[in-house]
N, CA, C and O atoms as a Tinker XYZ file with bonds, in Angstrom:
   476  protein
     1  N    251.190000   74.730000  126.452000    73     2
     2  CA   251.077000   76.186000  126.271000    64     1     3
     3  C    250.463000   76.427000  125.019000    63     2     4     5
     4  O    250.753000   75.807000  123.996000    81     3
     5  N    249.525000   77.421000  125.103000    73     3     6
     6  CA   248.681000   77.742000  123.810000    64     5     7
     7  C    249.507000   78.506000  122.781000    63     6     8     9
     8  O    250.284000   79.369000  123.190000    81     7
     9  N    249.404000   78.267000  121.543000    73     7    10
    10  CA   250.151000   79.051000  120.528000    64     9    11
    11  C    249.509000   80.446000  120.282000    63    10    12    13
    12  O    250.182000   81.392000  119.874000    81    11
    13  N    248.196000   80.534000  120.543000    73    11    14
    14  CA   247.588000   81.751000  120.128000    64    13    15
    15  C    246.685000   82.141000  121.300000    63    14    16    17
    16  O    246.485000   81.400000  122.263000    81    15
    17  N    246.168000   83.325000  121.150000    73    15    18
    18  CA   245.192000   83.899000  122.174000    64    17    19
    19  C    243.655000   83.680000  121.642000    63    18    20    21
    20  O    242.801000   83.194000  122.384000    81    19
    21  N    243.405000   84.037000  120.440000    73    19    22
    22  CA   242.135000   83.801000  119.881000    64    21    23
    23  C    242.139000   84.075000  118.327000    63    22    24    25
    24  O    242.967000   84.820000  117.802000    81    23
    25  N    241.209000   83.455000  117.678000    73    23    26
    26  CA   241.220000   83.564000  116.279000    64    25    27
    27  C    240.313000   84.666000  115.885000    63    26    28    29
    28  O    239.382000   84.924000  116.648000    81    27
    29  N    240.474000   85.419000  114.685000    73    27    30
    30  CA   239.741000   86.390000  114.131000    64    29    31
    31  C    239.416000   86.105000  112.771000    63    30    32    33
    32  O    240.262000   86.082000  111.877000    81    31
    33  N    238.048000   85.860000  112.587000    73    31    34
    34  CA   237.604000   85.530000  111.199000    64    33    35
    35  C    237.602000   86.707000  110.399000    63    34    36    37
    36  O    237.172000   87.751000  110.890000    81    35
    37  N    238.030000   86.676000  109.223000    73    35    38
    38  CA   238.079000   87.779000  108.393000    64    37    39
    39  C    237.291000   87.690000  107.004000    63    38    40    41
    40  O    237.545000   86.760000  106.238000    81    39
    41  N    236.426000   88.564000  106.711000    73    39    42
    42  CA   235.518000   88.358000  105.522000    64    41    43
    43  C    235.989000   89.366000  104.565000    63    42    44    45
    44  O    236.010000   90.566000  104.836000    81    43
    45  N    236.411000   88.813000  103.311000    73    43    46
    46  CA   236.581000   89.675000  102.217000    64    45    47
    47  C    235.260000   90.282000  101.839000    63    46    48    49
    48  O    234.198000   89.671000  101.966000    81    47
    49  N    235.373000   91.674000  101.304000    73    47    50
    50  CA   234.140000   92.343000  100.991000    64    49    51
    51  C    234.565000   93.532000  100.093000    63    50    52    53
    52  O    235.753000   93.818000   99.944000    81    51
    53  N    233.537000   94.230000   99.486000    73    51    54
    54  CA   233.938000   95.422000   98.643000    64    53    55
    55  C    234.000000   96.620000   99.511000    63    54    56    57
    56  O    234.650000   97.603000   99.155000    81    55
    57  N    233.338000   96.588000  100.661000    73    55    58
    58  CA   233.284000   97.821000  101.565000    64    57    59
    59  C    233.344000   97.561000  102.948000    63    58    60    61
    60  O    232.270000   97.414000  103.532000    81    59
    61  N    234.559000   97.461000  103.678000    73    59    62
    62  CA   234.678000   96.951000  104.990000    64    61    63
    63  C    233.892000   97.812000  105.999000    63    62    64    65
    64  O    233.359000   97.229000  106.944000    81    63
    65  N    233.772000   99.152000  105.881000    73    63    66
    66  CA   233.117000   99.968000  106.778000    64    65    67
    67  C    231.698000   99.613000  106.867000    63    66    68    69
    68  O    231.166000   99.514000  107.972000    81    67
    69  N    231.017000   99.404000  105.732000    73    67    70
    70  CA   229.553000   99.077000  105.618000    64    69    71
    71  C    229.390000   97.730000  106.250000    63    70    72    73
    72  O    228.491000   97.529000  107.066000    81    71
    73  N    230.178000   96.871000  105.916000    73    71    74
    74  CA   229.978000   95.436000  106.520000    64    73    75
    75  C    230.173000   95.520000  107.901000    63    74    76    77
    76  O    229.342000   94.960000  108.616000    81    75
    77  N    231.162000   96.143000  108.442000    73    75    78
    78  CA   231.445000   96.304000  109.914000    64    77    79
    79  C    230.296000   96.934000  110.649000    63    78    80    81
    80  O    229.898000   96.466000  111.716000    81    79
    81  N    229.753000   98.007000  110.079000    73    79    82
    82  CA   228.451000   98.719000  110.774000    64    81    83
    83  C    227.422000   97.778000  110.789000    63    82    84    85
    84  O    226.746000   97.730000  111.816000    81    83
    85  N    227.132000   96.948000  109.787000    73    83    86
    86  CA   226.143000   95.853000  109.716000    64    85    87
    87  C    226.350000   94.978000  110.891000    63    86    88    89
    88  O    225.528000   94.917000  111.806000    81    87
    89  N    227.488000   94.279000  110.861000    73    87    90
    90  CA   227.632000   93.305000  111.863000    64    89    91
    91  C    227.770000   93.742000  113.372000    63    90    92    93
    92  O    227.494000   93.043000  114.346000    81    91
    93  N    228.299000   95.167000  113.377000    73    91    94
    94  CA   228.266000   95.699000  114.667000    64    93    95
    95  C    226.881000   95.948000  115.271000    63    94    96    97
    96  O    226.602000   95.749000  116.453000    81    95
    97  N    226.109000   96.368000  114.406000    73    95    98
    98  CA   224.648000   96.578000  114.846000    64    97    99
    99  C    223.910000   95.102000  115.120000    63    98   100   101
   100  O    223.131000   94.910000  116.055000    81    99
   101  N    224.264000   94.182000  114.219000    73    99   102
   102  CA   223.515000   92.841000  114.379000    64   101   103
   103  C    223.940000   92.269000  115.619000    63   102   104   105
   104  O    223.073000   91.744000  116.318000    81   103
   105  N    225.333000   92.284000  116.080000    73   103   106
   106  CA   225.699000   91.569000  117.192000    64   105   107
   107  C    225.797000   92.523000  118.489000    63   106   108   109
   108  O    225.988000   92.092000  119.626000    81   107
   109  N    225.652000   93.760000  118.185000    73   107   110
   110  CA   225.848000   94.820000  119.324000    64   109   111
   111  C    227.404000   94.770000  119.757000    63   110   112   113
   112  O    227.779000   94.794000  120.930000    81   111
   113  N    228.215000   94.699000  118.678000    73   111   114
   114  CA   229.669000   94.775000  119.168000    64   113   115
   115  C    230.169000   96.104000  118.534000    63   114   116   117
   116  O    229.644000   96.703000  117.595000    81   115
   117  N    231.376000   96.476000  119.285000    73   115   118
   118  CA   231.994000   97.714000  118.935000    64   117   119
   119  C    232.575000   97.725000  117.566000    63   118   120   121
   120  O    233.306000   96.808000  117.190000    81   119
   121  N    232.261000   98.771000  116.786000    73   119   122
   122  CA   232.819000   98.874000  115.421000    64   121   123
   123  C    234.332000   99.529000  115.554000    63   122   124   125
   124  O    234.490000  100.485000  116.314000    81   123
   125  N    235.302000   99.058000  114.892000    73   123   126
   126  CA   236.673000   99.558000  115.017000    64   125   127
   127  C    237.119000   99.883000  113.678000    63   126   128   129
   128  O    237.228000   98.969000  112.861000    81   127
   129  N    237.425000  101.226000  113.316000    73   127   130
   130  CA   237.965000  101.542000  112.094000    64   129   131
   131  C    239.450000  101.202000  111.915000    63   130   132   133
   132  O    240.197000  101.340000  112.883000    81   131
   133  N    239.900000  100.792000  110.805000    73   131   134
   134  CA   241.299000  100.432000  110.552000    64   133   135
   135  C    241.879000  100.982000  109.169000    63   134   136   137
   136  O    242.941000  100.600000  108.679000    81   135
   137  N    241.112000  101.839000  108.670000    73   135   138
   138  CA   241.538000  102.501000  107.428000    64   137   139
   139  C    240.397000  102.154000  106.348000    63   138   140   141
   140  O    239.338000  101.587000  106.616000    81   139
   141  N    240.793000  102.585000  105.118000    73   139   142
   142  CA   239.875000  102.291000  104.009000    64   141   143
   143  C    239.767000  100.822000  103.718000    63   142   144   145
   144  O    238.715000  100.444000  103.202000    81   143
   145  N    240.649000   99.991000  103.959000    73   143   146
   146  CA   240.871000   98.590000  103.470000    64   145   147
   147  C    240.625000   97.690000  104.714000    63   146   148   149
   148  O    240.719000   96.485000  104.477000    81   147
   149  N    240.347000   98.015000  105.905000    73   147   150
   150  CA   240.217000   97.222000  106.896000    64   149   151
   151  C    239.345000   97.842000  108.080000    63   150   152   153
   152  O    239.648000   98.965000  108.483000    81   151
   153  N    238.298000   97.173000  108.641000    73   151   154
   154  CA   237.463000   97.447000  109.657000    64   153   155
   155  C    237.212000   96.150000  110.556000    63   154   156   157
   156  O    237.450000   95.036000  110.087000    81   155
   157  N    236.781000   96.295000  111.713000    73   155   158
   158  CA   236.514000   95.051000  112.528000    64   157   159
   159  C    235.327000   95.500000  113.478000    63   158   160   161
   160  O    234.935000   96.663000  113.582000    81   159
   161  N    234.882000   94.551000  114.066000    73   159   162
   162  CA   233.897000   94.520000  115.219000    64   161   163
   163  C    234.475000   93.716000  116.342000    63   162   164   165
   164  O    235.169000   92.735000  116.072000    81   163
   165  N    234.248000   94.045000  117.532000    73   163   166
   166  CA   234.669000   93.308000  118.752000    64   165   167
   167  C    233.757000   93.200000  119.817000    63   166   168   169
   168  O    233.158000   94.176000  120.267000    81   167
   169  N    233.623000   92.009000  120.255000    73   167   170
   170  CA   232.672000   91.890000  121.497000    64   169   171
   171  C    233.448000   92.242000  122.761000    63   170   172   173
   172  O    234.678000   92.183000  122.760000    81   171
   173  N    232.748000   92.612000  123.853000    73   171   174
   174  CA   233.322000   92.911000  125.125000    64   173   175
   175  C    234.303000   91.778000  125.646000    63   174   176   177
   176  O    235.319000   92.022000  126.296000    81   175
   177  N    233.897000   90.565000  125.298000    73   175   178
   178  CA   234.720000   89.387000  125.836000    64   177   179
   179  C    235.814000   89.103000  125.016000    63   178   180   181
   180  O    236.573000   88.207000  125.383000    81   179
   181  N    236.072000   89.792000  123.807000    73   179   182
   182  CA   237.202000   89.570000  123.051000    64   181   183
   183  C    237.116000   88.931000  121.653000    63   182   184   185
   184  O    238.085000   88.975000  120.895000    81   183
   185  N    235.964000   88.340000  121.314000    73   183   186
   186  CA   235.765000   87.852000  120.033000    64   185   187
   187  C    235.631000   88.927000  119.089000    63   186   188   189
   188  O    235.126000   89.999000  119.426000    81   187
   189  N    236.089000   88.687000  117.828000    73   187   190
   190  CA   236.021000   89.862000  116.777000    64   189   191
   191  C    235.878000   89.106000  115.529000    63   190   192   193
   192  O    236.095000   87.900000  115.412000    81   191
   193  N    235.467000   89.970000  114.532000    73   191   194
   194  CA   235.387000   89.737000  113.102000    64   193   195
   195  C    236.046000   90.879000  112.241000    63   194   196   197
   196  O    235.780000   92.061000  112.457000    81   195
   197  N    236.810000   90.526000  111.379000    73   195   198
   198  CA   237.494000   91.576000  110.570000    64   197   199
   199  C    236.924000   91.627000  109.227000    63   198   200   201
   200  O    236.278000   90.646000  108.858000    81   199
   201  N    237.070000   92.654000  108.415000    73   199   202
   202  CA   236.446000   92.972000  107.109000    64   201   203
   203  C    237.420000   93.562000  106.363000    63   202   204   205
   204  O    237.748000   94.715000  106.644000    81   203
   205  N    238.049000   92.866000  105.282000    73   203   206
   206  CA   239.062000   93.333000  104.451000    64   205   207
   207  C    238.516000   93.573000  103.048000    63   206   208   209
   208  O    237.788000   92.754000  102.487000    81   207
   209  N    238.894000   94.725000  102.504000    73   207   210
   210  CA   238.562000   95.179000  101.053000    64   209   211
   211  C    239.251000   94.433000  100.117000    63   210   212   213
   212  O    240.465000   94.239000  100.177000    81   211
   213  N    238.443000   93.962000   99.163000    73   211   214
   214  CA   239.030000   93.097000   98.115000    64   213   215
   215  C    238.472000   93.903000   96.725000    63   214   216   217
   216  O    237.276000   94.039000   96.466000    81   215
   217  N    239.421000   94.331000   96.013000    73   215   218
   218  CA   238.929000   94.882000   94.723000    64   217   219
   219  C    238.530000   93.855000   93.737000    63   218   220   221
   220  O    239.139000   92.795000   93.588000    81   219
   221  N    237.418000   94.233000   93.028000    73   219   222
   222  CA   236.735000   93.156000   92.037000    64   221   223
   223  C    236.137000   92.171000   92.923000    63   222   224   225
   224  O    236.154000   91.004000   92.531000    81   223
   225  N    235.627000   92.428000   94.017000    73   223   226
   226  CA   234.961000   91.416000   94.882000    64   225   227
   227  C    233.869000   90.893000   94.094000    63   226   228   229
   228  O    233.165000   91.596000   93.369000    81   227
   229  N    233.716000   89.425000   94.275000    73   227   230
   230  CA   232.584000   88.749000   93.706000    64   229   231
   231  C    231.989000   88.046000   94.847000    63   230   232   233
   232  O    232.655000   87.266000   95.528000    81   231
   233  N    230.647000   88.322000   95.092000    73   231   234
   234  CA   229.931000   87.633000   96.253000    64   233   235
   235  C    229.879000   86.087000   96.057000    63   234   236   237
   236  O    229.779000   85.571000   94.944000    81   235
   237  N    229.949000   85.453000   97.118000    73   235   238
   238  CA   229.823000   83.926000   97.017000    64   237   239
   239  C    228.549000   83.483000   96.538000    63   238   240   241
   240  O    227.591000   84.208000   96.810000    81   239
   241  N    228.347000   82.455000   95.891000    73   239   242
   242  CA   227.108000   81.939000   95.346000    64   241   243
   243  C    226.748000   80.609000   96.096000    63   242   244   245
   244  O    226.765000   79.496000   95.570000    81   243
   245  N    226.442000   80.862000   97.304000    73   243   246
   246  CA   226.085000   79.728000   98.163000    64   245   247
   247  C    224.702000   79.135000   97.872000    63   246   248   249
   248  O    223.770000   79.904000   97.637000    81   247
   249  N    224.538000   77.935000   97.876000    73   247   250
   250  CA   225.400000   76.801000   98.396000    64   249   251
   251  C    226.356000   76.330000   97.307000    63   250   252   253
   252  O    227.214000   75.511000   97.636000    81   251
   253  N    226.310000   76.706000   96.192000    73   251   254
   254  CA   227.152000   76.161000   95.029000    64   253   255
   255  C    228.486000   76.699000   95.341000    63   254   256   257
   256  O    228.702000   77.486000   96.263000    81   255
   257  N    229.393000   76.223000   94.505000    73   255   258
   258  CA   230.911000   76.477000   94.677000    64   257   259
   259  C    231.479000   77.084000   93.414000    63   258   260   261
   260  O    232.691000   77.110000   93.204000    81   259
   261  N    230.531000   77.597000   92.532000    73   259   262
   262  CA   231.054000   78.272000   91.346000    64   261   263
   263  C    231.907000   79.374000   91.790000    63   262   264   265
   264  O    233.033000   79.522000   91.315000    81   263
   265  N    231.344000   80.275000   92.818000    73   263   266
   266  CA   232.229000   81.262000   93.455000    64   265   267
   267  C    232.126000   80.867000   95.020000    63   266   268   269
   268  O    231.077000   80.991000   95.651000    81   267
   269  N    233.372000   80.360000   95.598000    73   267   270
   270  CA   233.235000   79.714000   96.951000    64   269   271
   271  C    233.214000   81.014000   97.955000    63   270   272   273
   272  O    233.385000   82.171000   97.573000    81   271
   273  N    233.019000   80.685000   99.051000    73   271   274
   274  CA   232.895000   81.627000  100.081000    64   273   275
   275  C    234.292000   82.284000  100.283000    63   274   276   277
   276  O    235.285000   81.557000  100.269000    81   275
   277  N    234.415000   83.643000  100.473000    73   275   278
   278  CA   235.655000   84.162000  100.631000    64   277   279
   279  C    236.021000   84.571000  102.145000    63   278   280   281
   280  O    235.581000   85.647000  102.550000    81   279
   281  N    236.679000   83.900000  102.868000    73   279   282
   282  CA   237.161000   84.238000  104.295000    64   281   283
   283  C    238.333000   83.480000  104.700000    63   282   284   285
   284  O    238.618000   82.419000  104.144000    81   283
   285  N    239.057000   83.996000  105.686000    73   283   286
   286  CA   240.331000   83.176000  106.140000    64   285   287
   287  C    240.300000   83.670000  107.787000    63   286   288   289
   288  O    239.592000   84.533000  108.307000    81   287
   289  N    241.237000   82.876000  108.338000    73   287   290
   290  CA   241.259000   83.066000  109.812000    64   289   291
   291  C    242.590000   83.753000  110.078000    63   290   292   293
   292  O    243.625000   83.360000  109.540000    81   291
   293  N    242.547000   84.810000  110.937000    73   291   294
   294  CA   243.680000   85.616000  111.436000    64   293   295
   295  C    243.735000   85.050000  112.911000    63   294   296   297
   296  O    242.706000   84.938000  113.577000    81   295
   297  N    244.943000   84.710000  113.376000    73   295   298
   298  CA   245.062000   84.407000  114.680000    64   297   299
   299  C    246.101000   85.144000  115.404000    63   298   300   301
   300  O    247.281000   84.981000  115.094000    81   299
   301  N    245.732000   85.994000  116.407000    73   299   302
   302  CA   246.549000   86.771000  117.188000    64   301   303
   303  C    247.616000   85.958000  117.981000    63   302   304   305
   304  O    247.237000   84.998000  118.651000    81   303
   305  N    248.904000   86.292000  117.935000    73   303   306
   306  CA   249.950000   85.599000  118.746000    64   305   307
   307  C    250.703000   86.543000  119.447000    63   306   308   309
   308  O    250.673000   87.714000  119.068000    81   307
   309  N    251.462000   86.171000  120.538000    73   307   310
   310  CA   252.379000   87.091000  121.133000    64   309   311
   311  C    253.806000   87.097000  120.528000    63   310   312   313
   312  O    254.539000   88.084000  120.592000    81   311
   313  N    254.137000   85.975000  119.962000    73   311   314
   314  CA   255.503000   85.843000  119.441000    64   313   315
   315  C    255.362000   85.278000  118.088000    63   314   316   317
   316  O    254.939000   84.126000  117.988000    81   315
   317  N    255.701000   86.034000  116.916000    73   315   318
   318  CA   255.530000   85.545000  115.533000    64   317   319
   319  C    256.444000   84.263000  115.230000    63   318   320   321
   320  O    256.075000   83.300000  114.558000    81   319
   321  N    257.775000   84.418000  115.875000    73   319   322
   322  CA   258.662000   83.398000  115.471000    64   321   323
   323  C    258.222000   82.080000  116.145000    63   322   324   325
   324  O    258.163000   81.027000  115.509000    81   323
   325  N    257.936000   82.168000  117.367000    73   323   326
   326  CA   257.632000   81.030000  118.110000    64   325   327
   327  C    256.285000   80.312000  117.543000    63   326   328   329
   328  O    256.201000   79.088000  117.449000    81   327
   329  N    255.326000   81.135000  117.204000    73   327   330
   330  CA   254.094000   80.694000  116.603000    64   329   331
   331  C    254.328000   80.037000  115.300000    63   330   332   333
   332  O    253.748000   78.997000  114.985000    81   331
   333  N    255.266000   80.709000  114.469000    73   331   334
   334  CA   255.580000   80.126000  113.106000    64   333   335
   335  C    256.160000   78.723000  113.291000    63   334   336   337
   336  O    255.740000   77.768000  112.638000    81   335
   337  N    257.024000   78.634000  114.094000    73   335   338
   338  CA   257.590000   77.211000  114.414000    64   337   339
   339  C    256.592000   76.213000  114.837000    63   338   340   341
   340  O    256.578000   75.065000  114.393000    81   339
   341  N    255.783000   76.658000  115.678000    73   339   342
   342  CA   254.607000   75.756000  116.128000    64   341   343
   343  C    253.693000   75.296000  115.023000    63   342   344   345
   344  O    253.368000   74.118000  114.872000    81   343
   345  N    253.296000   76.293000  114.259000    73   343   346
   346  CA   252.301000   75.906000  113.189000    64   345   347
   347  C    252.928000   75.037000  112.149000    63   346   348   349
   348  O    252.285000   74.136000  111.610000    81   347
   349  N    254.207000   75.301000  111.851000    73   347   350
   350  CA   254.992000   74.499000  110.888000    64   349   351
   351  C    255.115000   73.076000  111.487000    63   350   352   353
   352  O    255.062000   72.105000  110.732000    81   351
   353  N    255.255000   72.947000  112.629000    73   351   354
   354  CA   255.352000   71.674000  113.269000    64   353   355
   355  C    253.955000   70.862000  113.342000    63   354   356   357
   356  O    253.887000   69.638000  113.456000    81   355
   357  N    252.935000   71.677000  113.263000    73   355   358
   358  CA   251.563000   70.922000  113.182000    64   357   359
   359  C    251.186000   70.726000  111.746000    63   358   360   361
   360  O    250.067000   70.274000  111.499000    81   359
   361  N    252.082000   71.049000  110.693000    73   359   362
   362  CA   251.731000   70.650000  109.319000    64   361   363
   363  C    251.421000   71.789000  108.336000    63   362   364   365
   364  O    251.210000   71.584000  107.140000    81   363
   365  N    251.405000   73.077000  108.948000    73   363   366
   366  CA   251.268000   74.181000  108.005000    64   365   367
   367  C    252.459000   74.332000  107.224000    63   366   368   369
   368  O    253.556000   73.893000  107.568000    81   367
   369  N    252.191000   75.047000  106.024000    73   367   370
   370  CA   253.482000   75.617000  105.217000    64   369   371
   371  C    253.247000   77.114000  105.189000    63   370   372   373
   372  O    252.147000   77.664000  105.226000    81   371
   373  N    254.434000   77.695000  105.118000    73   371   374
   374  CA   254.602000   79.157000  105.067000    64   373   375
   375  C    254.365000   79.530000  103.440000    63   374   376   377
   376  O    254.969000   78.953000  102.536000    81   375
   377  N    253.427000   80.542000  103.244000    73   375   378
   378  CA   253.194000   80.862000  101.923000    64   377   379
   379  C    254.353000   81.690000  101.402000    63   378   380   381
   380  O    254.977000   82.396000  102.194000    81   379
   381  N    254.683000   81.645000  100.097000    73   379   382
   382  CA   255.836000   82.412000   99.425000    64   381   383
   383  C    255.534000   83.918000   99.578000    63   382   384   385
   384  O    256.453000   84.679000   99.883000    81   383
   385  N    254.217000   84.400000   99.368000    73   383   386
   386  CA   253.807000   85.754000   99.409000    64   385   387
   387  C    253.613000   86.173000  100.712000    63   386   388   389
   388  O    252.772000   85.629000  101.427000    81   387
   389  N    254.416000   87.230000  101.153000    73   387   390
   390  CA   254.319000   87.725000  102.572000    64   389   391
   391  C    254.230000   89.276000  102.578000    63   390   392   393
   392  O    255.235000   89.975000  102.707000    81   391
   393  N    252.954000   89.789000  102.429000    73   391   394
   394  CA   252.859000   91.176000  102.136000    64   393   395
   395  C    252.926000   92.159000  103.353000    63   394   396   397
   396  O    252.573000   93.332000  103.232000    81   395
   397  N    253.401000   91.627000  104.556000    73   395   398
   398  CA   253.269000   92.525000  105.585000    64   397   399
   399  C    254.415000   92.177000  106.630000    63   398   400   401
   400  O    255.052000   91.132000  106.491000    81   399
   401  N    254.654000   92.970000  107.579000    73   399   402
   402  CA   255.653000   92.661000  108.681000    64   401   403
   403  C    255.041000   92.325000  109.990000    63   402   404   405
   404  O    255.731000   91.787000  110.857000    81   403
   405  N    253.803000   92.604000  110.187000    73   403   406
   406  CA   253.154000   92.351000  111.435000    64   405   407
   407  C    252.349000   91.090000  111.499000    63   406   408   409
   408  O    251.723000   90.770000  112.510000    81   407
   409  N    252.383000   90.282000  110.243000    73   407   410
   410  CA   251.615000   89.035000  110.158000    64   409   411
   411  C    252.263000   88.304000  109.248000    63   410   412   413
   412  O    252.952000   88.855000  108.390000    81   411
   413  N    252.127000   86.955000  109.319000    73   411   414
   414  CA   252.649000   86.045000  108.312000    64   413   415
   415  C    251.563000   85.081000  107.792000    63   414   416   417
   416  O    250.675000   84.695000  108.553000    81   415
   417  N    251.616000   84.727000  106.636000    73   415   418
   418  CA   250.711000   83.987000  105.805000    64   417   419
   419  C    251.121000   82.646000  105.753000    63   418   420   421
   420  O    252.269000   82.398000  105.386000    81   419
   421  N    250.200000   81.572000  106.128000    73   419   422
   422  CA   250.419000   80.166000  105.932000    64   421   423
   423  C    249.239000   79.417000  105.303000    63   422   424   425
   424  O    248.128000   79.941000  105.219000    81   423
   425  N    249.486000   78.257000  104.890000    73   423   426
   426  CA   248.580000   77.459000  104.403000    64   425   427
   427  C    248.355000   76.057000  105.428000    63   426   428   429
   428  O    249.264000   75.350000  105.865000    81   427
   429  N    247.003000   75.897000  105.650000    73   427   430
   430  CA   246.767000   74.680000  106.509000    64   429   431
   431  C    247.120000   73.512000  105.855000    63   430   432   433
   432  O    247.607000   73.634000  104.731000    81   431
   433  N    246.970000   72.364000  106.339000    73   431   434
   434  CA   247.119000   71.131000  105.637000    64   433   435
   435  C    246.334000   70.833000  104.435000    63   434   436   437
   436  O    246.767000   70.112000  103.537000    81   435
   437  N    245.104000   71.423000  104.416000    73   435   438
   438  CA   244.169000   71.371000  103.273000    64   437   439
   439  C    244.452000   72.481000  102.195000    63   438   440   441
   440  O    243.839000   72.455000  101.127000    81   439
   441  N    245.327000   73.401000  102.459000    73   439   442
   442  CA   245.659000   74.541000  101.596000    64   441   443
   443  C    244.932000   75.871000  101.810000    63   442   444   445
   444  O    245.083000   76.808000  101.026000    81   443
   445  N    244.137000   75.935000  102.890000    73   443   446
   446  CA   243.337000   77.159000  103.125000    64   445   447
   447  C    244.398000   78.206000  103.734000    63   446   448   449
   448  O    245.207000   77.772000  104.554000    81   447
   449  N    244.429000   79.397000  103.415000    73   447   450
   450  CA   245.222000   80.395000  103.948000    64   449   451
   451  C    244.771000   80.799000  105.418000    63   450   452   453
   452  O    243.584000   80.720000  105.735000    81   451
   453  N    245.715000   81.221000  106.280000    73   451   454
   454  CA   245.440000   81.904000  107.514000    64   453   455
   455  C    246.763000   82.669000  107.763000    63   454   456   457
   456  O    247.832000   82.470000  107.186000    81   455
   457  N    246.493000   83.592000  108.742000    73   455   458
   458  CA   247.611000   84.428000  109.184000    64   457   459
   459  C    247.816000   84.480000  110.651000    63   458   460   461
   460  O    246.869000   84.516000  111.435000    81   459
   461  N    249.067000   84.484000  111.019000    73   459   462
   462  CA   249.558000   84.723000  112.313000    64   461   463
   463  C    249.858000   86.187000  112.476000    63   462   464   465
   464  O    250.681000   86.715000  111.727000    81   463
   465  N    249.234000   86.880000  113.420000    73   463   466
   466  CA   249.325000   88.188000  113.546000    64   465   467
   467  C    249.859000   88.689000  114.931000    63   466   468   469
   468  O    249.374000   88.230000  115.965000    81   467
   469  N    250.729000   89.507000  114.956000    73   467   470
   470  CA   251.252000   90.042000  116.181000    64   469   471
   471  C    250.444000   91.362000  116.664000    63   470   472   473
   472  O    250.705000   92.452000  116.155000    81   471
   473  N    249.561000   91.235000  117.555000    73   471   474
   474  CA   248.741000   92.289000  117.929000    64   473   475
   475  C    248.844000   92.689000  119.149000    63   474   476
   476  O    248.149000   93.621000  119.554000    81   475
């Protein structure tokens, strides 16, 4: 049984609407508003990219790592409790800071944050 339906890559940025419109046009995907702090684009077959506003955003300086790339993965799940038990069993840890009720923040075994989202 799969834990999740599909992952959503989320890019931190200073202006989610502008970035969503850019990627929507680039990929010919539907642009979906989510408020001032969140926009996304979605393909007809389900893939999507989210754009999250970050105050004081500093663009990455690729390929160097002085300012690393800013992104994380959101994973849509049907049941947050079941998915949480599953990812903890795989080696994730639940982060102490949980800023919402429809998603939960975890760290993968290397320490990268990701979210399980009930969508």
